ZADO-1210 file (C-alpha; in nm, 4 decimals, padded with zeros to 6 digits):
<atoms>
<atom x="08.1012" y="03.9565" z="03.7520" code="UNK" pos="1"/>
<atom x="08.0545" y="04.2617" z="03.9767" code="UNK" pos="2"/>
<atom x="08.3602" y="04.4724" z="04.0622" code="UNK" pos="3"/>
<atom x="08.4114" y="04.6954" z="04.3637" code="UNK" pos="4"/>
<atom x="08.6629" y="04.9785" z="04.3929" code="UNK" pos="5"/>
<atom x="08.6304" y="05.0455" z="04.7663" code="UNK" pos="6"/>
<atom x="08.5387" y="04.8354" z="05.0678" code="UNK" pos="7"/>
<atom x="08.4896" y="04.8861" z="05.4403" code="UNK" pos="8"/>
<atom x="08.5846" y="04.5791" z="05.6459" code="UNK" pos="9"/>
<atom x="08.4994" y="04.5495" z="06.0155" code="UNK" pos="10"/>
<atom x="08.6953" y="04.3203" z="06.2438" code="UNK" pos="11"/>
<atom x="08.9931" y="04.3542" z="06.0089" code="UNK" pos="12"/>
<atom x="09.2717" y="04.3314" z="06.2668" code="UNK" pos="13"/>
<atom x="09.2787" y="03.9500" z="06.2787" code="UNK" pos="14"/>
<atom x="09.1222" y="03.6262" z="06.1585" code="UNK" pos="15"/>
<atom x="08.8897" y="03.6103" z="05.8601" code="UNK" pos="16"/>
<atom x="08.8547" y="03.9894" z="05.8525" code="UNK" pos="17"/>
<atom x="09.2263" y="04.0330" z="05.8052" code="UNK" pos="18"/>
<atom x="09.2253" y="03.7742" z="05.5262" code="UNK" pos="19"/>
<atom x="08.9315" y="03.9484" z="05.3582" code="UNK" pos="20"/>
<atom x="09.1140" y="04.2811" z="05.3665" code="UNK" pos="21"/>
<atom x="09.4223" y="04.1195" z="05.2112" code="UNK" pos="22"/>
<atom x="09.2163" y="03.9471" z="04.9435" code="UNK" pos="23"/>
<atom x="09.0405" y="04.2689" z="04.8469" code="UNK" pos="24"/>
<atom x="09.3629" y="04.4715" z="04.8431" code="UNK" pos="25"/>
<atom x="09.5307" y="04.2085" z="04.6251" code="UNK" pos="26"/>
<atom x="09.2504" y="04.2510" z="04.3718" code="UNK" pos="27"/>
<atom x="09.2946" y="04.6281" z="04.3574" code="UNK" pos="28"/>
<atom x="09.0124" y="04.7302" z="04.5906" code="UNK" pos="29"/>
<atom x="09.0812" y="05.0201" z="04.8260" code="UNK" pos="30"/>
<atom x="08.9961" y="04.9259" z="05.1838" code="UNK" pos="31"/>
<atom x="08.8880" y="05.1002" z="05.5008" code="UNK" pos="32"/>
<atom x="08.9920" y="04.8661" z="05.7820" code="UNK" pos="33"/>
<atom x="08.7964" y="04.8858" z="06.1073" code="UNK" pos="34"/>
<atom x="08.8675" y="04.7244" z="06.4447" code="UNK" pos="35"/>
<atom x="08.9278" y="04.8152" z="06.8080" code="UNK" pos="36"/>
<atom x="09.3044" y="04.7575" z="06.7926" code="UNK" pos="37"/>
<atom x="09.4495" y="05.0496" z="06.6049" code="UNK" pos="38"/>
<atom x="09.8088" y="04.9253" z="06.6325" code="UNK" pos="39"/>
<atom x="09.7224" y="04.6029" z="06.4509" code="UNK" pos="40"/>
<atom x="09.5323" y="04.7951" z="06.1860" code="UNK" pos="41"/>
<atom x="09.8331" y="05.0186" z="06.1249" code="UNK" pos="42"/>
<atom x="10.0562" y="04.7148" z="06.0768" code="UNK" pos="43"/>
<atom x="09.8037" y="04.5632" z="05.8373" code="UNK" pos="44"/>
<atom x="09.7743" y="04.8894" z="05.6436" code="UNK" pos="45"/>
<atom x="10.1519" y="04.9111" z="05.6077" code="UNK" pos="46"/>
<atom x="10.1603" y="04.5536" z="05.4791" code="UNK" pos="47"/>
<atom x="09.8809" y="04.6057" z="05.2243" code="UNK" pos="48"/>
<atom x="10.0340" y="04.9255" z="05.0926" code="UNK" pos="49"/>
<atom x="10.3736" y="04.7623" z="05.0607" code="UNK" pos="50"/>
<atom x="10.2614" y="04.4321" z="04.9058" code="UNK" pos="51"/>
<atom x="09.9821" y="04.5486" z="04.6791" code="UNK" pos="52"/>
<atom x="10.0162" y="04.9251" z="04.6500" code="UNK" pos="53"/>
<atom x="09.6657" y="04.9400" z="04.7940" code="UNK" pos="54"/>
<atom x="09.4811" y="05.2451" z="04.9188" code="UNK" pos="55"/>
<atom x="09.4202" y="05.1723" z="05.2884" code="UNK" pos="56"/>
<atom x="09.2428" y="05.3866" z="05.5479" code="UNK" pos="57"/>
<atom x="09.2622" y="05.2952" z="05.9164" code="UNK" pos="58"/>
<atom x="08.9584" y="05.3529" z="06.1368" code="UNK" pos="59"/>
<atom x="09.0005" y="05.2333" z="06.4961" code="UNK" pos="60"/>
<atom x="08.6562" y="05.1838" z="06.6484" code="UNK" pos="61"/>
<atom x="08.4681" y="04.9622" z="06.8917" code="UNK" pos="62"/>
<atom x="08.1321" y="04.8832" z="06.7338" code="UNK" pos="63"/>
<atom x="07.9773" y="04.8303" z="07.0773" code="UNK" pos="64"/>
<atom x="08.0451" y="05.1959" z="07.1637" code="UNK" pos="65"/>
<atom x="07.7655" y="05.4121" z="07.0164" code="UNK" pos="66"/>
<atom x="07.9953" y="05.7014" z="06.9326" code="UNK" pos="67"/>
<atom x="08.2404" y="05.4718" z="06.7522" code="UNK" pos="68"/>
<atom x="07.9618" y="05.2999" z="06.5611" code="UNK" pos="69"/>
<atom x="07.8307" y="05.6411" z="06.4570" code="UNK" pos="70"/>
<atom x="08.1778" y="05.7325" z="06.3289" code="UNK" pos="71"/>
<atom x="08.1969" y="05.4162" z="06.1193" code="UNK" pos="72"/>
<atom x="07.8450" y="05.4735" z="05.9871" code="UNK" pos="73"/>
<atom x="07.9326" y="05.8303" z="05.8897" code="UNK" pos="74"/>
<atom x="08.2364" y="05.7072" z="05.6984" code="UNK" pos="75"/>
<atom x="08.0285" y="05.4388" z="05.5276" code="UNK" pos="76"/>
<atom x="07.7763" y="05.6876" z="05.3876" code="UNK" pos="77"/>
<atom x="08.0219" y="05.9692" z="05.3055" code="UNK" pos="78"/>
<atom x="07.9139" y="06.0862" z="04.9558" code="UNK" pos="79"/>
<atom x="08.2588" y="06.2276" z="04.8800" code="UNK" pos="80"/>
<atom x="08.4312" y="05.8941" z="04.9488" code="UNK" pos="81"/>
<atom x="08.1769" y="05.6291" z="04.8468" code="UNK" pos="82"/>
<atom x="08.2068" y="05.2715" z="04.9696" code="UNK" pos="83"/>
<atom x="08.1087" y="05.0052" z="04.7141" code="UNK" pos="84"/>
<atom x="08.1302" y="04.7008" z="04.9425" code="UNK" pos="85"/>
<atom x="08.0458" y="04.6694" z="05.3120" code="UNK" pos="86"/>
<atom x="08.1986" y="04.3682" z="05.4886" code="UNK" pos="87"/>
<atom x="08.0417" y="04.2993" z="05.8293" code="UNK" pos="88"/>
<atom x="08.2959" y="04.0629" z="05.9801" code="UNK" pos="89"/>
<atom x="08.3349" y="04.1815" z="06.3411" code="UNK" pos="90"/>
<atom x="08.1769" y="03.9407" z="06.5844" code="UNK" pos="91"/>
<atom x="08.2045" y="03.7679" z="06.9203" code="UNK" pos="92"/>
<atom x="08.1925" y="03.3948" z="06.9846" code="UNK" pos="93"/>
<atom x="08.1380" y="03.1822" z="07.2948" code="UNK" pos="94"/>
<atom x="08.4573" y="03.1893" z="07.4970" code="UNK" pos="95"/>
<atom x="08.4677" y="02.9619" z="07.6828" code="UNK" pos="96"/>
<atom x="08.1750" y="02.7504" z="07.5565" code="UNK" pos="97"/>
<atom x="07.9173" y="02.7097" z="07.8349" code="UNK" pos="98"/>
<atom x="07.5419" y="02.6495" z="07.8710" code="UNK" pos="99"/>
<atom x="07.3416" y="02.9706" z="07.8504" code="UNK" pos="100"/>
<atom x="07.2487" y="02.9537" z="08.2196" code="UNK" pos="101"/>
<atom x="07.6194" y="02.9608" z="08.3118" code="UNK" pos="102"/>
<atom x="07.7123" y="03.2562" z="08.0891" code="UNK" pos="103"/>
<atom x="07.7266" y="03.6079" z="08.2372" code="UNK" pos="104"/>
<atom x="07.4256" y="03.7944" z="08.1005" code="UNK" pos="105"/>
<atom x="07.6316" y="04.1030" z="08.0136" code="UNK" pos="106"/>
<atom x="07.8565" y="03.8908" z="07.7901" code="UNK" pos="107"/>
<atom x="07.5572" y="03.7477" z="07.6062" code="UNK" pos="108"/>
<atom x="07.4019" y="04.0906" z="07.5561" code="UNK" pos="109"/>
<atom x="07.7382" y="04.2090" z="07.4234" code="UNK" pos="110"/>
<atom x="07.7313" y="03.9331" z="07.1615" code="UNK" pos="111"/>
<atom x="07.3884" y="04.0474" z="07.0474" code="UNK" pos="112"/>
<atom x="07.5117" y="04.4063" z="07.0298" code="UNK" pos="113"/>
<atom x="07.8170" y="04.3184" z="06.8187" code="UNK" pos="114"/>
<atom x="07.6815" y="04.0271" z="06.6133" code="UNK" pos="115"/>
<atom x="07.3322" y="04.1646" z="06.5442" code="UNK" pos="116"/>
<atom x="07.2821" y="04.5339" z="06.6171" code="UNK" pos="117"/>
<atom x="07.6084" y="04.6613" z="06.4670" code="UNK" pos="118"/>
<atom x="07.5751" y="04.4782" z="06.1322" code="UNK" pos="119"/>
<atom x="07.2050" y="04.5671" z="06.1196" code="UNK" pos="120"/>
<atom x="07.2823" y="04.9374" z="06.1586" code="UNK" pos="121"/>
<atom x="07.5689" y="04.9290" z="05.9094" code="UNK" pos="122"/>
<atom x="07.3695" y="04.7257" z="05.6556" code="UNK" pos="123"/>
<atom x="07.0786" y="04.9680" z="05.6818" code="UNK" pos="124"/>
<atom x="07.3145" y="05.2639" z="05.6329" code="UNK" pos="125"/>
<atom x="07.4864" y="05.0997" z="05.3357" code="UNK" pos="126"/>
<atom x="07.1557" y="05.0271" z="05.1638" code="UNK" pos="127"/>
<atom x="07.0466" y="05.3886" z="05.2103" code="UNK" pos="128"/>
<atom x="07.3299" y="05.5079" z="04.9848" code="UNK" pos="129"/>
<atom x="07.3875" y="05.2059" z="04.7601" code="UNK" pos="130"/>
<atom x="07.0288" y="05.1635" z="04.6370" code="UNK" pos="131"/>
<atom x="07.0017" y="05.5215" z="04.5033" code="UNK" pos="132"/>
<atom x="07.3376" y="05.4687" z="04.3273" code="UNK" pos="133"/>
<atom x="07.2100" y="05.1320" z="04.1972" code="UNK" pos="134"/>
<atom x="07.5454" y="04.9769" z="04.2769" code="UNK" pos="135"/>
<atom x="07.7014" y="04.8152" z="04.5811" code="UNK" pos="136"/>
<atom x="07.7534" y="04.4976" z="04.7756" code="UNK" pos="137"/>
<atom x="07.7188" y="04.3730" z="05.1324" code="UNK" pos="138"/>
<atom x="07.9116" y="04.0723" z="05.2625" code="UNK" pos="139"/>
<atom x="07.8084" y="03.9469" z="05.6050" code="UNK" pos="140"/>
<atom x="08.0232" y="03.6899" z="05.7823" code="UNK" pos="141"/>
<atom x="07.7976" y="03.4423" z="05.9600" code="UNK" pos="142"/>
<atom x="07.8548" y="03.0766" z="06.0533" code="UNK" pos="143"/>
<atom x="07.7104" y="02.7316" z="05.9994" code="UNK" pos="144"/>
<atom x="07.6076" y="02.7655" z="06.3643" code="UNK" pos="145"/>
<atom x="07.3204" y="02.9747" z="06.2317" code="UNK" pos="146"/>
<atom x="07.1708" y="02.6678" z="06.0636" code="UNK" pos="147"/>
<atom x="07.2118" y="02.4266" z="06.3538" code="UNK" pos="148"/>
<atom x="07.1590" y="02.3992" z="06.7295" code="UNK" pos="149"/>
<atom x="07.4766" y="02.4706" z="06.9234" code="UNK" pos="150"/>
<atom x="07.4612" y="02.3679" z="07.2886" code="UNK" pos="151"/>
<atom x="07.7081" y="02.5792" z="07.4908" code="UNK" pos="152"/>
<atom x="07.6812" y="02.8509" z="07.2282" code="UNK" pos="153"/>
<atom x="07.3114" y="02.9403" z="07.2270" code="UNK" pos="154"/>
<atom x="07.3433" y="03.3174" z="07.1894" code="UNK" pos="155"/>
<atom x="07.6180" y="03.2937" z="06.9289" code="UNK" pos="156"/>
<atom x="07.4182" y="03.0498" z="06.7155" code="UNK" pos="157"/>
<atom x="07.1060" y="03.2644" z="06.7444" code="UNK" pos="158"/>
<atom x="07.2901" y="03.5794" z="06.6373" code="UNK" pos="159"/>
<atom x="07.4302" y="03.4009" z="06.3337" code="UNK" pos="160"/>
<atom x="07.0854" y="03.2701" z="06.2418" code="UNK" pos="161"/>
<atom x="06.9641" y="03.6303" z="06.2468" code="UNK" pos="162"/>
<atom x="07.2537" y="03.7494" z="06.0303" code="UNK" pos="163"/>
<atom x="07.2040" y="03.4713" z="05.7747" code="UNK" pos="164"/>
<atom x="06.8295" y="03.5292" z="05.7521" code="UNK" pos="165"/>
<atom x="06.8670" y="03.9063" z="05.7271" code="UNK" pos="166"/>
<atom x="07.1241" y="03.8793" z="05.4490" code="UNK" pos="167"/>
<atom x="06.9178" y="03.6408" z="05.2381" code="UNK" pos="168"/>
<atom x="06.6166" y="03.8693" z="05.2782" code="UNK" pos="169"/>
<atom x="06.8165" y="04.1786" z="05.1807" code="UNK" pos="170"/>
<atom x="06.9408" y="03.9860" z="04.8765" code="UNK" pos="171"/>
<atom x="06.5798" y="03.9356" z="04.7680" code="UNK" pos="172"/>
<atom x="06.4821" y="04.2959" z="04.8393" code="UNK" pos="173"/>
<atom x="06.7760" y="04.4813" z="04.6864" code="UNK" pos="174"/>
<atom x="06.9186" y="04.2797" z="04.3987" code="UNK" pos="175"/>
<atom x="06.6910" y="04.4323" z="04.1335" code="UNK" pos="176"/>
<atom x="06.8295" y="04.7714" z="04.2304" code="UNK" pos="177"/>
<atom x="07.1845" y="04.6589" z="04.1500" code="UNK" pos="178"/>
<atom x="07.2836" y="04.5980" z="04.5145" code="UNK" pos="179"/>
<atom x="07.3845" y="04.2453" z="04.6115" code="UNK" pos="180"/>
<atom x="07.4000" y="04.0873" z="04.9561" code="UNK" pos="181"/>
<atom x="07.5990" y="03.7733" z="05.0331" code="UNK" pos="182"/>
<atom x="07.6370" y="03.5806" z="05.3565" code="UNK" pos="183"/>
<atom x="07.9356" y="03.3511" z="05.4108" code="UNK" pos="184"/>
<atom x="07.8833" y="03.0712" z="05.6630" code="UNK" pos="185"/>
<atom x="08.2100" y="02.8962" z="05.7518" code="UNK" pos="186"/>
<atom x="08.2560" y="02.6177" z="06.0023" code="UNK" pos="187"/>
<atom x="08.5669" y="02.5683" z="06.2164" code="UNK" pos="188"/>
<atom x="08.8369" y="02.8053" z="06.0910" code="UNK" pos="189"/>
<atom x="09.2026" y="02.8338" z="06.1830" code="UNK" pos="190"/>
<atom x="09.2254" y="03.2016" z="06.2567" code="UNK" pos="191"/>
<atom x="09.6029" y="03.2448" z="06.2655" code="UNK" pos="192"/>
<atom x="09.7301" y="03.4314" z="06.5667" code="UNK" pos="193"/>
<atom x="09.5791" y="03.2824" z="06.8797" code="UNK" pos="194"/>
<atom x="09.4476" y="02.9702" z="06.7044" code="UNK" pos="195"/>
<atom x="09.0831" y="02.8778" z="06.6600" code="UNK" pos="196"/>
<atom x="08.8335" y="03.0931" z="06.8483" code="UNK" pos="197"/>
<atom x="08.6133" y="02.9812" z="07.1284" code="UNK" pos="198"/>
<atom x="08.8324" y="02.7037" z="07.2690" code="UNK" pos="199"/>
<atom x="08.7022" y="02.4665" z="07.0037" code="UNK" pos="200"/>
<atom x="09.0185" y="02.2570" z="06.9981" code="UNK" pos="201"/>
<atom x="08.9045" y="02.0951" z="07.3215" code="UNK" pos="202"/>
<atom x="08.6563" y="01.8992" z="07.1098" code="UNK" pos="203"/>
<atom x="08.9474" y="01.7134" z="06.9447" code="UNK" pos="204"/>
<atom x="08.7832" y="01.7375" z="06.6074" code="UNK" pos="205"/>
<atom x="08.9432" y="01.5638" z="06.3088" code="UNK" pos="206"/>
<atom x="09.1819" y="01.7578" z="06.0887" code="UNK" pos="207"/>
<atom x="08.9363" y="01.7456" z="05.7993" code="UNK" pos="208"/>
<atom x="08.6889" y="01.9848" z="05.9653" code="UNK" pos="209"/>
<atom x="08.9320" y="02.2768" z="05.9879" code="UNK" pos="210"/>
<atom x="08.9211" y="02.5434" z="05.7172" code="UNK" pos="211"/>
<atom x="09.1981" y="02.7813" z="05.6177" code="UNK" pos="212"/>
<atom x="09.0964" y="03.1417" z="05.6787" code="UNK" pos="213"/>
<atom x="09.2563" y="03.2681" z="05.3565" code="UNK" pos="214"/>
<atom x="09.0627" y="03.0166" z="05.1486" code="UNK" pos="215"/>
<atom x="08.7414" y="03.1124" z="05.3306" code="UNK" pos="216"/>
<atom x="08.8110" y="03.4752" z="05.2388" code="UNK" pos="217"/>
<atom x="08.8778" y="03.3904" z="04.8747" code="UNK" pos="218"/>
<atom x="08.5561" y="03.1873" z="04.8475" code="UNK" pos="219"/>
<atom x="08.3590" y="03.4671" z="05.0107" code="UNK" pos="220"/>
<atom x="08.4943" y="03.7326" z="04.7728" code="UNK" pos="221"/>
<atom x="08.4262" y="03.5104" z="04.4728" code="UNK" pos="222"/>
<atom x="08.0679" y="03.4648" z="04.5924" code="UNK" pos="223"/>
<atom x="08.0040" y="03.8348" z="04.6491" code="UNK" pos="224"/>
<atom x="08.1512" y="03.9273" z="04.3091" code="UNK" pos="225"/>
<atom x="07.9284" y="03.6647" z="04.1482" code="UNK" pos="226"/>
<atom x="07.6214" y="03.8010" z="04.3313" code="UNK" pos="227"/>
<atom x="07.5519" y="03.4753" z="04.5177" code="UNK" pos="228"/>
<atom x="07.3302" y="03.5041" z="04.8255" code="UNK" pos="229"/>
<atom x="07.4903" y="03.2258" z="05.0343" code="UNK" pos="230"/>
<atom x="07.8450" y="03.0897" z="05.0467" code="UNK" pos="231"/>
<atom x="07.9279" y="02.7834" z="05.2583" code="UNK" pos="232"/>
<atom x="08.3033" y="02.7162" z="05.2282" code="UNK" pos="233"/>
<atom x="08.4178" y="02.3550" z="05.2366" code="UNK" pos="234"/>
<atom x="08.2529" y="02.0476" z="05.0855" code="UNK" pos="235"/>
<atom x="08.2246" y="01.8937" z="05.4330" code="UNK" pos="236"/>
<atom x="08.0095" y="02.1793" z="05.5566" code="UNK" pos="237"/>
<atom x="07.7953" y="02.1978" z="05.2442" code="UNK" pos="238"/>
<atom x="07.7288" y="01.8256" z="05.2937" code="UNK" pos="239"/>
<atom x="07.6501" y="01.8723" z="05.6635" code="UNK" pos="240"/>
<atom x="07.4004" y="02.1514" z="05.5959" code="UNK" pos="241"/>
<atom x="07.2321" y="01.9485" z="05.3200" code="UNK" pos="242"/>
<atom x="07.1985" y="01.6495" z="05.5533" code="UNK" pos="243"/>
<atom x="07.0658" y="01.8667" z="05.8354" code="UNK" pos="244"/>
<atom x="06.7845" y="01.9808" z="05.6071" code="UNK" pos="245"/>
<atom x="06.6934" y="01.6241" z="05.5130" code="UNK" pos="246"/>
<atom x="06.7255" y="01.4525" z="05.8509" code="UNK" pos="247"/>
<atom x="06.4569" y="01.4909" z="06.1183" code="UNK" pos="248"/>
<atom x="06.5246" y="01.7956" z="06.3341" code="UNK" pos="249"/>
<atom x="06.5195" y="01.5859" z="06.6512" code="UNK" pos="250"/>
<atom x="06.7998" y="01.3673" z="06.5143" code="UNK" pos="251"/>
<atom x="07.0119" y="01.6721" z="06.4346" code="UNK" pos="252"/>
<atom x="06.9585" y="01.8078" z="06.7844" code="UNK" pos="253"/>
<atom x="07.0653" y="01.4814" z="06.9473" code="UNK" pos="254"/>
<atom x="07.3775" y="01.4626" z="06.7320" code="UNK" pos="255"/>
<atom x="07.4898" y="01.8140" z="06.8179" code="UNK" pos="256"/>
<atom x="07.4037" y="01.7631" z="07.1833" code="UNK" pos="257"/>
<atom x="07.6466" y="01.4710" z="07.1911" code="UNK" pos="258"/>
<atom x="07.9145" y="01.6667" z="07.0039" code="UNK" pos="259"/>
<atom x="07.9022" y="01.9789" z="07.2183" code="UNK" pos="260"/>
<atom x="07.8493" y="01.7849" z="07.5399" code="UNK" pos="261"/>
<atom x="08.1969" y="01.6361" z="07.5286" code="UNK" pos="262"/>
</atoms>
């Protein structure tokens, strides 16, 4: 079981990122928490220090701003304060869900910038320092949307497919050097403050599909410590992905078209 003494977590001010930061701090890992909302990060840092006696560093940054992304990258590769685990959690969904033709192009390009370009740059930077040290981990937060068609969320699903594929490939490339990459692919998650993202409750999905964000975080951390390449939290989602690989692709597309067309 791999252990990590320090982690940098993006998108840590809310949702799964916040739960991941708590989970890591509870296990004795020092954390650098990154998000746009510095006030929320300060509250989180105060909580983690008080509850767990954790070492917490606050870094307010917008990963879509080149200067901010450069600041985060510089912190990630700082040789005097090495980071053992990079957690790429920051991301943007489809709010509100709409067909691609009805989405403002700038919003869709922003999703690509945050969901693809930022984690790509940070992953590349992390590998540049972790591989020579022969120690480190990368945890990328993706989604089951990356495995499946998602009408009214085309760009989001495509960005998550990229993130999942990239992570599995990095796992193959880097693991013999002592660096492990894991991608966690949750489904519908209750994100705490503000409820589920993306207006998904309009679908009136059954209670059984909703995952608890803290349990998603715990499963993800267990997977990255065990060096697993892919983590799909929830038996219902593991079953769905298995079925999607067995069923004809056309049948899967029709099923999701009906679901998202409600």
